[in-house]
mmCIF file of the N, C-alpha and C atoms, coordinates in Angstrom:
data_MODEL
# 
_entry.id   MODEL 
# 
loop_
_atom_site.group_PDB 
_atom_site.id 
_atom_site.type_symbol 
_atom_site.label_atom_id 
_atom_site.label_alt_id 
_atom_site.label_comp_id 
_atom_site.label_asym_id 
_atom_site.label_entity_id 
_atom_site.label_seq_id 
_atom_site.pdbx_PDB_ins_code 
_atom_site.Cartn_x 
_atom_site.Cartn_y 
_atom_site.Cartn_z 
_atom_site.occupancy 
_atom_site.B_iso_or_equiv 
_atom_site.pdbx_formal_charge 
_atom_site.auth_seq_id 
_atom_site.auth_comp_id 
_atom_site.auth_asym_id 
_atom_site.auth_atom_id 
_atom_site.pdbx_PDB_model_num 
ATOM 1   N N  . UNK A 1 1  ? 234.057 102.906 32.701 1.00 0.00 ? 1  UNK A N  1 
ATOM 2   C CA . UNK A 1 1  ? 234.641 104.213 32.940 1.00 0.00 ? 1  UNK A CA 1 
ATOM 3   C C  . UNK A 1 1  ? 233.733 105.293 32.371 1.00 0.00 ? 1  UNK A C  1 
ATOM 4   N N  . UNK A 1 2  ? 233.515 106.316 33.138 1.00 0.00 ? 2  UNK A N  1 
ATOM 5   C CA . UNK A 1 2  ? 232.694 107.441 32.719 1.00 0.00 ? 2  UNK A CA 1 
ATOM 6   C C  . UNK A 1 2  ? 233.579 108.515 32.077 1.00 0.00 ? 2  UNK A C  1 
ATOM 7   N N  . UNK A 1 3  ? 233.102 109.116 31.013 1.00 0.00 ? 3  UNK A N  1 
ATOM 8   C CA . UNK A 1 3  ? 233.819 110.206 30.349 1.00 0.00 ? 3  UNK A CA 1 
ATOM 9   C C  . UNK A 1 3  ? 233.497 111.505 31.071 1.00 0.00 ? 3  UNK A C  1 
ATOM 10  N N  . UNK A 1 4  ? 234.539 112.240 31.389 1.00 0.00 ? 4  UNK A N  1 
ATOM 11  C CA . UNK A 1 4  ? 234.374 113.521 32.078 1.00 0.00 ? 4  UNK A CA 1 
ATOM 12  C C  . UNK A 1 4  ? 234.615 114.654 31.084 1.00 0.00 ? 4  UNK A C  1 
ATOM 13  N N  . UNK A 1 5  ? 233.655 115.561 30.976 1.00 0.00 ? 5  UNK A N  1 
ATOM 14  C CA . UNK A 1 5  ? 233.723 116.679 30.043 1.00 0.00 ? 5  UNK A CA 1 
ATOM 15  C C  . UNK A 1 5  ? 234.155 117.934 30.782 1.00 0.00 ? 5  UNK A C  1 
ATOM 16  N N  . UNK A 1 6  ? 235.103 118.651 30.203 1.00 0.00 ? 6  UNK A N  1 
ATOM 17  C CA . UNK A 1 6  ? 235.509 119.953 30.713 1.00 0.00 ? 6  UNK A CA 1 
ATOM 18  C C  . UNK A 1 6  ? 234.966 121.021 29.789 1.00 0.00 ? 6  UNK A C  1 
ATOM 19  N N  . UNK A 1 7  ? 233.950 121.728 30.218 1.00 0.00 ? 7  UNK A N  1 
ATOM 20  C CA . UNK A 1 7  ? 233.320 122.767 29.414 1.00 0.00 ? 7  UNK A CA 1 
ATOM 21  C C  . UNK A 1 7  ? 234.055 124.084 29.643 1.00 0.00 ? 7  UNK A C  1 
ATOM 22  N N  . UNK A 1 8  ? 234.517 124.685 28.565 1.00 0.00 ? 8  UNK A N  1 
ATOM 23  C CA . UNK A 1 8  ? 235.273 125.935 28.641 1.00 0.00 ? 8  UNK A CA 1 
ATOM 24  C C  . UNK A 1 8  ? 234.398 127.053 28.090 1.00 0.00 ? 8  UNK A C  1 
ATOM 25  N N  . UNK A 1 9  ? 234.023 127.961 28.969 1.00 0.00 ? 9  UNK A N  1 
ATOM 26  C CA . UNK A 1 9  ? 233.135 129.055 28.592 1.00 0.00 ? 9  UNK A CA 1 
ATOM 27  C C  . UNK A 1 9  ? 231.838 128.948 29.357 1.00 0.00 ? 9  UNK A C  1 
ATOM 28  N N  . UNK A 1 10 ? 231.219 130.090 29.595 1.00 0.00 ? 10 UNK A N  1 
ATOM 29  C CA . UNK A 1 10 ? 229.969 130.102 30.363 1.00 0.00 ? 10 UNK A CA 1 
ATOM 30  C C  . UNK A 1 10 ? 228.955 131.059 29.758 1.00 0.00 ? 10 UNK A C  1 
ATOM 31  N N  . UNK A 1 11 ? 229.081 131.304 28.466 1.00 0.00 ? 11 UNK A N  1 
ATOM 32  C CA . UNK A 1 11 ? 228.153 132.200 27.781 1.00 0.00 ? 11 UNK A CA 1 
ATOM 33  C C  . UNK A 1 11 ? 226.939 131.446 27.262 1.00 0.00 ? 11 UNK A C  1 
ATOM 34  N N  . UNK A 1 12 ? 226.227 132.078 26.348 1.00 0.00 ? 12 UNK A N  1 
ATOM 35  C CA . UNK A 1 12 ? 224.962 131.541 25.847 1.00 0.00 ? 12 UNK A CA 1 
ATOM 36  C C  . UNK A 1 12 ? 225.097 130.146 25.248 1.00 0.00 ? 12 UNK A C  1 
ATOM 37  N N  . UNK A 1 13 ? 226.082 129.932 24.377 1.00 0.00 ? 13 UNK A N  1 
ATOM 38  C CA . UNK A 1 13 ? 226.207 128.620 23.729 1.00 0.00 ? 13 UNK A CA 1 
ATOM 39  C C  . UNK A 1 13 ? 226.613 127.545 24.728 1.00 0.00 ? 13 UNK A C  1 
ATOM 40  N N  . UNK A 1 14 ? 227.304 127.919 25.795 1.00 0.00 ? 14 UNK A N  1 
ATOM 41  C CA . UNK A 1 14 ? 227.697 126.944 26.809 1.00 0.00 ? 14 UNK A CA 1 
ATOM 42  C C  . UNK A 1 14 ? 226.473 126.320 27.472 1.00 0.00 ? 14 UNK A C  1 
ATOM 43  N N  . UNK A 1 15 ? 225.394 127.077 27.598 1.00 0.00 ? 15 UNK A N  1 
ATOM 44  C CA . UNK A 1 15 ? 224.172 126.527 28.195 1.00 0.00 ? 15 UNK A CA 1 
ATOM 45  C C  . UNK A 1 15 ? 223.590 125.424 27.312 1.00 0.00 ? 15 UNK A C  1 
ATOM 46  N N  . UNK A 1 16 ? 223.637 125.600 26.006 1.00 0.00 ? 16 UNK A N  1 
ATOM 47  C CA . UNK A 1 16 ? 223.149 124.556 25.096 1.00 0.00 ? 16 UNK A CA 1 
ATOM 48  C C  . UNK A 1 16 ? 224.002 123.297 25.234 1.00 0.00 ? 16 UNK A C  1 
ATOM 49  N N  . UNK A 1 17 ? 225.313 123.471 25.333 1.00 0.00 ? 17 UNK A N  1 
ATOM 50  C CA . UNK A 1 17 ? 226.198 122.317 25.506 1.00 0.00 ? 17 UNK A CA 1 
ATOM 51  C C  . UNK A 1 17 ? 225.983 121.658 26.865 1.00 0.00 ? 17 UNK A C  1 
ATOM 52  N N  . UNK A 1 18 ? 225.759 122.452 27.894 1.00 0.00 ? 18 UNK A N  1 
ATOM 53  C CA . UNK A 1 18 ? 225.486 121.907 29.224 1.00 0.00 ? 18 UNK A CA 1 
ATOM 54  C C  . UNK A 1 18 ? 224.210 121.063 29.203 1.00 0.00 ? 18 UNK A C  1 
ATOM 55  N N  . UNK A 1 19 ? 223.189 121.552 28.527 1.00 0.00 ? 19 UNK A N  1 
ATOM 56  C CA . UNK A 1 19 ? 221.946 120.791 28.429 1.00 0.00 ? 19 UNK A CA 1 
ATOM 57  C C  . UNK A 1 19 ? 222.185 119.461 27.719 1.00 0.00 ? 19 UNK A C  1 
ATOM 58  N N  . UNK A 1 20 ? 222.986 119.486 26.661 1.00 0.00 ? 20 UNK A N  1 
ATOM 59  C CA . UNK A 1 20 ? 223.305 118.250 25.938 1.00 0.00 ? 20 UNK A CA 1 
ATOM 60  C C  . UNK A 1 20 ? 224.059 117.272 26.838 1.00 0.00 ? 20 UNK A C  1 
ATOM 61  N N  . UNK A 1 21 ? 225.006 117.772 27.617 1.00 0.00 ? 21 UNK A N  1 
ATOM 62  C CA . UNK A 1 21 ? 225.730 116.906 28.553 1.00 0.00 ? 21 UNK A CA 1 
ATOM 63  C C  . UNK A 1 21 ? 224.759 116.271 29.544 1.00 0.00 ? 21 UNK A C  1 
ATOM 64  N N  . UNK A 1 22 ? 223.845 117.065 30.058 1.00 0.00 ? 22 UNK A N  1 
ATOM 65  C CA . UNK A 1 22 ? 222.846 116.538 31.002 1.00 0.00 ? 22 UNK A CA 1 
ATOM 66  C C  . UNK A 1 22 ? 221.969 115.490 30.329 1.00 0.00 ? 22 UNK A C  1 
ATOM 67  N N  . UNK A 1 23 ? 221.502 115.795 29.115 1.00 0.00 ? 23 UNK A N  1 
ATOM 68  C CA . UNK A 1 23 ? 220.640 114.864 28.390 1.00 0.00 ? 23 UNK A CA 1 
ATOM 69  C C  . UNK A 1 23 ? 221.331 113.527 28.148 1.00 0.00 ? 23 UNK A C  1 
ATOM 70  N N  . UNK A 1 24 ? 222.650 113.565 27.953 1.00 0.00 ? 24 UNK A N  1 
ATOM 71  C CA . UNK A 1 24 ? 223.415 112.353 27.695 1.00 0.00 ? 24 UNK A CA 1 
ATOM 72  C C  . UNK A 1 24 ? 223.919 111.684 28.972 1.00 0.00 ? 24 UNK A C  1 
ATOM 73  N N  . UNK A 1 25 ? 223.661 112.310 30.110 1.00 0.00 ? 25 UNK A N  1 
ATOM 74  C CA . UNK A 1 25 ? 224.094 111.752 31.388 1.00 0.00 ? 25 UNK A CA 1 
ATOM 75  C C  . UNK A 1 25 ? 225.593 111.850 31.609 1.00 0.00 ? 25 UNK A C  1 
ATOM 76  N N  . UNK A 1 26 ? 226.234 112.841 31.000 1.00 0.00 ? 26 UNK A N  1 
ATOM 77  C CA . UNK A 1 26 ? 227.679 113.004 31.122 1.00 0.00 ? 26 UNK A CA 1 
ATOM 78  C C  . UNK A 1 26 ? 228.040 113.861 32.327 1.00 0.00 ? 26 UNK A C  1 
ATOM 79  N N  . UNK A 1 27 ? 229.140 113.516 32.963 1.00 0.00 ? 27 UNK A N  1 
ATOM 80  C CA . UNK A 1 27 ? 229.687 114.310 34.053 1.00 0.00 ? 27 UNK A CA 1 
ATOM 81  C C  . UNK A 1 27 ? 230.479 115.450 33.432 1.00 0.00 ? 27 UNK A C  1 
ATOM 82  N N  . UNK A 1 28 ? 230.231 116.681 33.901 1.00 0.00 ? 28 UNK A N  1 
ATOM 83  C CA . UNK A 1 28 ? 230.974 117.805 33.352 1.00 0.00 ? 28 UNK A CA 1 
ATOM 84  C C  . UNK A 1 28 ? 231.167 118.887 34.396 1.00 0.00 ? 28 UNK A C  1 
ATOM 85  N N  . UNK A 1 29 ? 232.219 119.669 34.171 1.00 0.00 ? 29 UNK A N  1 
ATOM 86  C CA . UNK A 1 29 ? 232.529 120.825 35.002 1.00 0.00 ? 29 UNK A CA 1 
ATOM 87  C C  . UNK A 1 29 ? 232.840 121.984 34.081 1.00 0.00 ? 29 UNK A C  1 
ATOM 88  N N  . UNK A 1 30 ? 233.013 123.164 34.647 1.00 0.00 ? 30 UNK A N  1 
ATOM 89  C CA . UNK A 1 30 ? 233.187 124.360 33.818 1.00 0.00 ? 30 UNK A CA 1 
ATOM 90  C C  . UNK A 1 30 ? 234.345 125.216 34.309 1.00 0.00 ? 30 UNK A C  1 
ATOM 91  N N  . UNK A 1 31 ? 234.984 125.862 33.363 1.00 0.00 ? 31 UNK A N  1 
ATOM 92  C CA . UNK A 1 31 ? 235.943 126.934 33.646 1.00 0.00 ? 31 UNK A CA 1 
ATOM 93  C C  . UNK A 1 31 ? 235.693 128.029 32.625 1.00 0.00 ? 31 UNK A C  1 
ATOM 94  N N  . UNK A 1 32 ? 235.693 129.247 33.099 1.00 0.00 ? 32 UNK A N  1 
ATOM 95  C CA . UNK A 1 32 ? 235.605 130.417 32.217 1.00 0.00 ? 32 UNK A CA 1 
ATOM 96  C C  . UNK A 1 32 ? 236.389 131.535 32.872 1.00 0.00 ? 32 UNK A C  1 
ATOM 97  N N  . UNK A 1 33 ? 236.895 132.412 32.074 1.00 0.00 ? 33 UNK A N  1 
ATOM 98  C CA . UNK A 1 33 ? 237.706 133.516 32.602 1.00 0.00 ? 33 UNK A CA 1 
ATOM 99  C C  . UNK A 1 33 ? 236.840 134.456 33.433 1.00 0.00 ? 33 UNK A C  1 
ATOM 100 N N  . UNK A 1 34 ? 236.805 134.184 34.734 1.00 0.00 ? 34 UNK A N  1 
ATOM 101 C CA . UNK A 1 34 ? 236.213 135.113 35.678 1.00 0.00 ? 34 UNK A CA 1 
ATOM 102 C C  . UNK A 1 34 ? 234.708 135.142 35.835 1.00 0.00 ? 34 UNK A C  1 
ATOM 103 N N  . UNK A 1 35 ? 233.966 134.243 35.213 1.00 0.00 ? 35 UNK A N  1 
ATOM 104 C CA . UNK A 1 35 ? 232.514 134.354 35.355 1.00 0.00 ? 35 UNK A CA 1 
ATOM 105 C C  . UNK A 1 35 ? 231.762 133.021 35.267 1.00 0.00 ? 35 UNK A C  1 
ATOM 106 N N  . UNK A 1 36 ? 232.321 131.976 35.819 1.00 0.00 ? 36 UNK A N  1 
ATOM 107 C CA . UNK A 1 36 ? 231.673 130.665 35.733 1.00 0.00 ? 36 UNK A CA 1 
ATOM 108 C C  . UNK A 1 36 ? 230.858 130.299 36.973 1.00 0.00 ? 36 UNK A C  1 
ATOM 109 N N  . UNK A 1 37 ? 230.911 131.087 38.030 1.00 0.00 ? 37 UNK A N  1 
ATOM 110 C CA . UNK A 1 37 ? 230.240 130.708 39.279 1.00 0.00 ? 37 UNK A CA 1 
ATOM 111 C C  . UNK A 1 37 ? 228.727 130.583 39.100 1.00 0.00 ? 37 UNK A C  1 
ATOM 112 N N  . UNK A 1 38 ? 228.092 131.554 38.488 1.00 0.00 ? 38 UNK A N  1 
ATOM 113 C CA . UNK A 1 38 ? 226.644 131.483 38.272 1.00 0.00 ? 38 UNK A CA 1 
ATOM 114 C C  . UNK A 1 38 ? 226.277 130.313 37.366 1.00 0.00 ? 38 UNK A C  1 
ATOM 115 N N  . UNK A 1 39 ? 227.075 130.101 36.348 1.00 0.00 ? 39 UNK A N  1 
ATOM 116 C CA . UNK A 1 39 ? 226.850 128.987 35.427 1.00 0.00 ? 39 UNK A CA 1 
ATOM 117 C C  . UNK A 1 39 ? 226.927 127.661 36.183 1.00 0.00 ? 39 UNK A C  1 
ATOM 118 N N  . UNK A 1 40 ? 227.955 127.512 37.003 1.00 0.00 ? 40 UNK A N  1 
ATOM 119 C CA . UNK A 1 40 ? 228.126 126.271 37.773 1.00 0.00 ? 40 UNK A CA 1 
ATOM 120 C C  . UNK A 1 40 ? 226.954 126.041 38.719 1.00 0.00 ? 40 UNK A C  1 
ATOM 121 N N  . UNK A 1 41 ? 226.496 127.097 39.367 1.00 0.00 ? 41 UNK A N  1 
ATOM 122 C CA . UNK A 1 41 ? 225.329 126.965 40.262 1.00 0.00 ? 41 UNK A CA 1 
ATOM 123 C C  . UNK A 1 41 ? 224.085 126.579 39.463 1.00 0.00 ? 41 UNK A C  1 
ATOM 124 N N  . UNK A 1 42 ? 223.892 127.195 38.324 1.00 0.00 ? 42 UNK A N  1 
ATOM 125 C CA . UNK A 1 42 ? 222.701 126.922 37.493 1.00 0.00 ? 42 UNK A CA 1 
ATOM 126 C C  . UNK A 1 42 ? 222.630 125.446 37.100 1.00 0.00 ? 42 UNK A C  1 
ATOM 127 N N  . UNK A 1 43 ? 223.792 124.856 36.782 1.00 0.00 ? 43 UNK A N  1 
ATOM 128 C CA . UNK A 1 43 ? 223.822 123.480 36.312 1.00 0.00 ? 43 UNK A CA 1 
ATOM 129 C C  . UNK A 1 43 ? 224.233 122.480 37.404 1.00 0.00 ? 43 UNK A C  1 
ATOM 130 N N  . UNK A 1 44 ? 224.462 122.975 38.621 1.00 0.00 ? 44 UNK A N  1 
ATOM 131 C CA . UNK A 1 44 ? 224.875 122.123 39.748 1.00 0.00 ? 44 UNK A CA 1 
ATOM 132 C C  . UNK A 1 44 ? 226.104 121.290 39.400 1.00 0.00 ? 44 UNK A C  1 
ATOM 133 N N  . UNK A 1 45 ? 227.116 121.987 38.894 1.00 0.00 ? 45 UNK A N  1 
ATOM 134 C CA . UNK A 1 45 ? 228.360 121.336 38.504 1.00 0.00 ? 45 UNK A CA 1 
ATOM 135 C C  . UNK A 1 45 ? 229.532 122.028 39.185 1.00 0.00 ? 45 UNK A C  1 
ATOM 136 N N  . UNK A 1 46 ? 230.690 121.413 39.084 1.00 0.00 ? 46 UNK A N  1 
ATOM 137 C CA . UNK A 1 46 ? 231.890 121.991 39.674 1.00 0.00 ? 46 UNK A CA 1 
ATOM 138 C C  . UNK A 1 46 ? 232.443 123.098 38.783 1.00 0.00 ? 46 UNK A C  1 
ATOM 139 N N  . UNK A 1 47 ? 232.856 124.186 39.429 1.00 0.00 ? 47 UNK A N  1 
ATOM 140 C CA . UNK A 1 47 ? 233.568 125.261 38.742 1.00 0.00 ? 47 UNK A CA 1 
ATOM 141 C C  . UNK A 1 47 ? 235.049 125.091 39.055 1.00 0.00 ? 47 UNK A C  1 
ATOM 142 N N  . UNK A 1 48 ? 235.876 125.105 38.039 1.00 0.00 ? 48 UNK A N  1 
ATOM 143 C CA . UNK A 1 48 ? 237.319 125.001 38.222 1.00 0.00 ? 48 UNK A CA 1 
ATOM 144 C C  . UNK A 1 48 ? 237.923 126.393 38.246 1.00 0.00 ? 48 UNK A C  1 
ATOM 145 N N  . UNK A 1 49 ? 238.865 126.599 39.151 1.00 0.00 ? 49 UNK A N  1 
ATOM 146 C CA . UNK A 1 49 ? 239.482 127.914 39.342 1.00 0.00 ? 49 UNK A CA 1 
ATOM 147 C C  . UNK A 1 49 ? 240.453 128.271 38.230 1.00 0.00 ? 49 UNK A C  1 
ATOM 148 N N  . UNK A 1 50 ? 241.068 127.260 37.612 1.00 0.00 ? 50 UNK A N  1 
ATOM 149 C CA . UNK A 1 50 ? 242.026 127.500 36.536 1.00 0.00 ? 50 UNK A CA 1 
ATOM 150 C C  . UNK A 1 50 ? 241.744 126.548 35.381 1.00 0.00 ? 50 UNK A C  1 
ATOM 151 N N  . UNK A 1 51 ? 242.211 126.931 34.210 1.00 0.00 ? 51 UNK A N  1 
ATOM 152 C CA . UNK A 1 51 ? 242.080 126.057 33.045 1.00 0.00 ? 51 UNK A CA 1 
ATOM 153 C C  . UNK A 1 51 ? 242.877 124.777 33.267 1.00 0.00 ? 51 UNK A C  1 
ATOM 154 N N  . UNK A 1 52 ? 244.029 124.906 33.894 1.00 0.00 ? 52 UNK A N  1 
ATOM 155 C CA . UNK A 1 52 ? 244.870 123.739 34.167 1.00 0.00 ? 52 UNK A CA 1 
ATOM 156 C C  . UNK A 1 52 ? 244.155 122.733 35.073 1.00 0.00 ? 52 UNK A C  1 
ATOM 157 N N  . UNK A 1 53 ? 243.442 123.222 36.081 1.00 0.00 ? 53 UNK A N  1 
ATOM 158 C CA . UNK A 1 53 ? 242.724 122.303 36.970 1.00 0.00 ? 53 UNK A CA 1 
ATOM 159 C C  . UNK A 1 53 ? 241.572 121.616 36.236 1.00 0.00 ? 53 UNK A C  1 
ATOM 160 N N  . UNK A 1 54 ? 240.932 122.314 35.318 1.00 0.00 ? 54 UNK A N  1 
ATOM 161 C CA . UNK A 1 54 ? 239.893 121.684 34.499 1.00 0.00 ? 54 UNK A CA 1 
ATOM 162 C C  . UNK A 1 54 ? 240.519 120.595 33.635 1.00 0.00 ? 54 UNK A C  1 
ATOM 163 N N  . UNK A 1 55 ? 241.667 120.894 33.008 1.00 0.00 ? 55 UNK A N  1 
ATOM 164 C CA . UNK A 1 55 ? 242.341 119.899 32.173 1.00 0.00 ? 55 UNK A CA 1 
ATOM 165 C C  . UNK A 1 55 ? 242.727 118.668 32.982 1.00 0.00 ? 55 UNK A C  1 
ATOM 166 N N  . UNK A 1 56 ? 243.141 118.855 34.223 1.00 0.00 ? 56 UNK A N  1 
ATOM 167 C CA . UNK A 1 56 ? 243.492 117.727 35.086 1.00 0.00 ? 56 UNK A CA 1 
ATOM 168 C C  . UNK A 1 56 ? 242.293 116.839 35.384 1.00 0.00 ? 56 UNK A C  1 
ATOM 169 N N  . UNK A 1 57 ? 241.106 117.421 35.392 1.00 0.00 ? 57 UNK A N  1 
ATOM 170 C CA . UNK A 1 57 ? 239.908 116.713 35.842 1.00 0.00 ? 57 UNK A CA 1 
ATOM 171 C C  . UNK A 1 57 ? 239.062 116.122 34.713 1.00 0.00 ? 57 UNK A C  1 
ATOM 172 N N  . UNK A 1 58 ? 239.423 116.382 33.463 1.00 0.00 ? 58 UNK A N  1 
ATOM 173 C CA . UNK A 1 58 ? 238.540 115.929 32.377 1.00 0.00 ? 58 UNK A CA 1 
ATOM 174 C C  . UNK A 1 58 ? 239.257 115.014 31.394 1.00 0.00 ? 58 UNK A C  1 
ATOM 175 N N  . UNK A 1 59 ? 238.437 114.345 30.586 1.00 0.00 ? 59 UNK A N  1 
ATOM 176 C CA . UNK A 1 59 ? 238.939 113.505 29.498 1.00 0.00 ? 59 UNK A CA 1 
ATOM 177 C C  . UNK A 1 59 ? 238.812 114.219 28.161 1.00 0.00 ? 59 UNK A C  1 
ATOM 178 N N  . UNK A 1 60 ? 237.746 114.993 28.023 1.00 0.00 ? 60 UNK A N  1 
ATOM 179 C CA . UNK A 1 60 ? 237.444 115.709 26.782 1.00 0.00 ? 60 UNK A CA 1 
ATOM 180 C C  . UNK A 1 60 ? 237.158 117.162 27.125 1.00 0.00 ? 60 UNK A C  1 
ATOM 181 N N  . UNK A 1 61 ? 237.718 118.071 26.326 1.00 0.00 ? 61 UNK A N  1 
ATOM 182 C CA . UNK A 1 61 ? 237.471 119.503 26.491 1.00 0.00 ? 61 UNK A CA 1 
ATOM 183 C C  . UNK A 1 61 ? 236.465 119.933 25.436 1.00 0.00 ? 61 UNK A C  1 
ATOM 184 N N  . UNK A 1 62 ? 235.403 120.571 25.877 1.00 0.00 ? 62 UNK A N  1 
ATOM 185 C CA . UNK A 1 62 ? 234.392 121.109 24.978 1.00 0.00 ? 62 UNK A CA 1 
ATOM 186 C C  . UNK A 1 62 ? 234.530 122.629 25.013 1.00 0.00 ? 62 UNK A C  1 
ATOM 187 N N  . UNK A 1 63 ? 235.034 123.208 23.922 1.00 0.00 ? 63 UNK A N  1 
ATOM 188 C CA . UNK A 1 63 ? 235.313 124.641 23.882 1.00 0.00 ? 63 UNK A CA 1 
ATOM 189 C C  . UNK A 1 63 ? 234.055 125.397 23.459 1.00 0.00 ? 63 UNK A C  1 
ATOM 190 N N  . UNK A 1 64 ? 233.561 126.217 24.378 1.00 0.00 ? 64 UNK A N  1 
ATOM 191 C CA . UNK A 1 64 ? 232.397 127.058 24.120 1.00 0.00 ? 64 UNK A CA 1 
ATOM 192 C C  . UNK A 1 64 ? 232.732 128.516 24.455 1.00 0.00 ? 64 UNK A C  1 
ATOM 193 N N  . UNK A 1 65 ? 234.006 128.825 24.356 1.00 0.00 ? 65 UNK A N  1 
ATOM 194 C CA . UNK A 1 65 ? 234.498 130.178 24.625 1.00 0.00 ? 65 UNK A CA 1 
ATOM 195 C C  . UNK A 1 65 ? 234.399 131.001 23.343 1.00 0.00 ? 65 UNK A C  1 
ATOM 196 N N  . UNK A 1 66 ? 234.590 132.308 23.440 1.00 0.00 ? 66 UNK A N  1 
ATOM 197 C CA . UNK A 1 66 ? 234.589 133.135 22.232 1.00 0.00 ? 66 UNK A CA 1 
ATOM 198 C C  . UNK A 1 66 ? 235.648 132.663 21.223 1.00 0.00 ? 66 UNK A C  1 
ATOM 199 N N  . UNK A 1 67 ? 235.325 132.770 19.959 1.00 0.00 ? 67 UNK A N  1 
ATOM 200 C CA . UNK A 1 67 ? 236.169 132.268 18.880 1.00 0.00 ? 67 UNK A CA 1 
ATOM 201 C C  . UNK A 1 67 ? 237.629 132.712 18.964 1.00 0.00 ? 67 UNK A C  1 
ATOM 202 N N  . UNK A 1 68 ? 237.926 133.975 19.287 1.00 0.00 ? 68 UNK A N  1 
ATOM 203 C CA . UNK A 1 68 ? 239.340 134.375 19.338 1.00 0.00 ? 68 UNK A CA 1 
ATOM 204 C C  . UNK A 1 68 ? 240.171 133.587 20.361 1.00 0.00 ? 68 UNK A C  1 
ATOM 205 N N  . UNK A 1 69 ? 239.544 132.961 21.332 1.00 0.00 ? 69 UNK A N  1 
ATOM 206 C CA . UNK A 1 69 ? 240.272 132.195 22.356 1.00 0.00 ? 69 UNK A CA 1 
ATOM 207 C C  . UNK A 1 69 ? 240.478 130.736 21.969 1.00 0.00 ? 69 UNK A C  1 
ATOM 208 N N  . UNK A 1 70 ? 239.830 130.274 20.914 1.00 0.00 ? 70 UNK A N  1 
ATOM 209 C CA . UNK A 1 70 ? 239.857 128.853 20.579 1.00 0.00 ? 70 UNK A CA 1 
ATOM 210 C C  . UNK A 1 70 ? 241.257 128.297 20.379 1.00 0.00 ? 70 UNK A C  1 
ATOM 211 N N  . UNK A 1 71 ? 242.087 128.963 19.601 1.00 0.00 ? 71 UNK A N  1 
ATOM 212 C CA . UNK A 1 71 ? 243.406 128.415 19.293 1.00 0.00 ? 71 UNK A CA 1 
ATOM 213 C C  . UNK A 1 71 ? 244.215 128.154 20.557 1.00 0.00 ? 71 UNK A C  1 
ATOM 214 N N  . UNK A 1 72 ? 244.296 129.130 21.434 1.00 0.00 ? 72 UNK A N  1 
ATOM 215 C CA . UNK A 1 72 ? 245.062 128.978 22.675 1.00 0.00 ? 72 UNK A CA 1 
ATOM 216 C C  . UNK A 1 72 ? 244.523 127.829 23.522 1.00 0.00 ? 72 UNK A C  1 
ATOM 217 N N  . UNK A 1 73 ? 243.204 127.763 23.667 1.00 0.00 ? 73 UNK A N  1 
ATOM 218 C CA . UNK A 1 73 ? 242.585 126.732 24.494 1.00 0.00 ? 73 UNK A CA 1 
ATOM 219 C C  . UNK A 1 73 ? 242.763 125.344 23.907 1.00 0.00 ? 73 UNK A C  1 
ATOM 220 N N  . UNK A 1 74 ? 242.552 125.217 22.607 1.00 0.00 ? 74 UNK A N  1 
ATOM 221 C CA . UNK A 1 74 ? 242.675 123.919 21.943 1.00 0.00 ? 74 UNK A CA 1 
ATOM 222 C C  . UNK A 1 74 ? 244.114 123.416 21.999 1.00 0.00 ? 74 UNK A C  1 
ATOM 223 N N  . UNK A 1 75 ? 245.068 124.279 21.695 1.00 0.00 ? 75 UNK A N  1 
ATOM 224 C CA . UNK A 1 75 ? 246.465 123.851 21.710 1.00 0.00 ? 75 UNK A CA 1 
ATOM 225 C C  . UNK A 1 75 ? 246.902 123.414 23.104 1.00 0.00 ? 75 UNK A C  1 
ATOM 226 N N  . UNK A 1 76 ? 246.467 124.124 24.122 1.00 0.00 ? 76 UNK A N  1 
ATOM 227 C CA . UNK A 1 76 ? 246.808 123.748 25.499 1.00 0.00 ? 76 UNK A CA 1 
ATOM 228 C C  . UNK A 1 76 ? 246.203 122.395 25.860 1.00 0.00 ? 76 UNK A C  1 
ATOM 229 N N  . UNK A 1 77 ? 244.963 122.166 25.456 1.00 0.00 ? 77 UNK A N  1 
ATOM 230 C CA . UNK A 1 77 ? 244.302 120.886 25.751 1.00 0.00 ? 77 UNK A CA 1 
ATOM 231 C C  . UNK A 1 77 ? 244.988 119.740 25.015 1.00 0.00 ? 77 UNK A C  1 
ATOM 232 N N  . UNK A 1 78 ? 245.313 119.946 23.749 1.00 0.00 ? 78 UNK A N  1 
ATOM 233 C CA . UNK A 1 78 ? 245.983 118.900 22.986 1.00 0.00 ? 78 UNK A CA 1 
ATOM 234 C C  . UNK A 1 78 ? 247.367 118.589 23.551 1.00 0.00 ? 78 UNK A C  1 
ATOM 235 N N  . UNK A 1 79 ? 248.065 119.627 24.016 1.00 0.00 ? 79 UNK A N  1 
ATOM 236 C CA . UNK A 1 79 ? 249.386 119.423 24.616 1.00 0.00 ? 79 UNK A CA 1 
ATOM 237 C C  . UNK A 1 79 ? 249.302 118.575 25.880 1.00 0.00 ? 79 UNK A C  1 
ATOM 238 N N  . UNK A 1 80 ? 248.146 118.595 26.533 1.00 0.00 ? 80 UNK A N  1 
ATOM 239 C CA . UNK A 1 80 ? 247.927 117.790 27.755 1.00 0.00 ? 80 UNK A CA 1 
ATOM 240 C C  . UNK A 1 80 ? 247.306 116.438 27.433 1.00 0.00 ? 80 UNK A C  1 
ATOM 241 N N  . UNK A 1 81 ? 247.153 116.133 26.133 1.00 0.00 ? 81 UNK A N  1 
ATOM 242 C CA . UNK A 1 81 ? 246.642 114.830 25.736 1.00 0.00 ? 81 UNK A CA 1 
ATOM 243 C C  . UNK A 1 81 ? 245.130 114.697 25.804 1.00 0.00 ? 81 UNK A C  1 
ATOM 244 N N  . UNK A 1 82 ? 244.431 115.803 25.832 1.00 0.00 ? 82 UNK A N  1 
ATOM 245 C CA . UNK A 1 82 ? 242.967 115.765 25.892 1.00 0.00 ? 82 UNK A CA 1 
ATOM 246 C C  . UNK A 1 82 ? 242.371 115.807 24.490 1.00 0.00 ? 82 UNK A C  1 
ATOM 247 N N  . UNK A 1 83 ? 241.275 115.099 24.302 1.00 0.00 ? 83 UNK A N  1 
ATOM 248 C CA . UNK A 1 83 ? 240.489 115.233 23.074 1.00 0.00 ? 83 UNK A CA 1 
ATOM 249 C C  . UNK A 1 83 ? 239.722 116.547 23.187 1.00 0.00 ? 83 UNK A C  1 
ATOM 250 N N  . UNK A 1 84 ? 239.424 117.143 22.039 1.00 0.00 ? 84 UNK A N  1 
ATOM 251 C CA . UNK A 1 84 ? 238.783 118.457 22.045 1.00 0.00 ? 84 UNK A CA 1 
ATOM 252 C C  . UNK A 1 84 ? 237.596 118.461 21.091 1.00 0.00 ? 84 UNK A C  1 
ATOM 253 N N  . UNK A 1 85 ? 236.507 119.039 21.570 1.00 0.00 ? 85 UNK A N  1 
ATOM 254 C CA . UNK A 1 85 ? 235.325 119.285 20.744 1.00 0.00 ? 85 UNK A CA 1 
ATOM 255 C C  . UNK A 1 85 ? 235.195 120.786 20.619 1.00 0.00 ? 85 UNK A C  1 
# 
């Protein structure tokens, strides 16, 4: 079974995490509030339209969003039974 990573955020630090996912050969997709399309094209990955759809598609959530959003995102992921980085 392959682990699927849901990357949350598409800013500068998300690119470093995306590179790490690629280096490790991990499957990953991205969701960000309103600006993940360019990021998804850059990394040739799927962009999810909603956070809920990303949660449905992943095993682990990697939060790379701005710090003030972390609590909401982490709690939602944990409530759905996802591991969180």
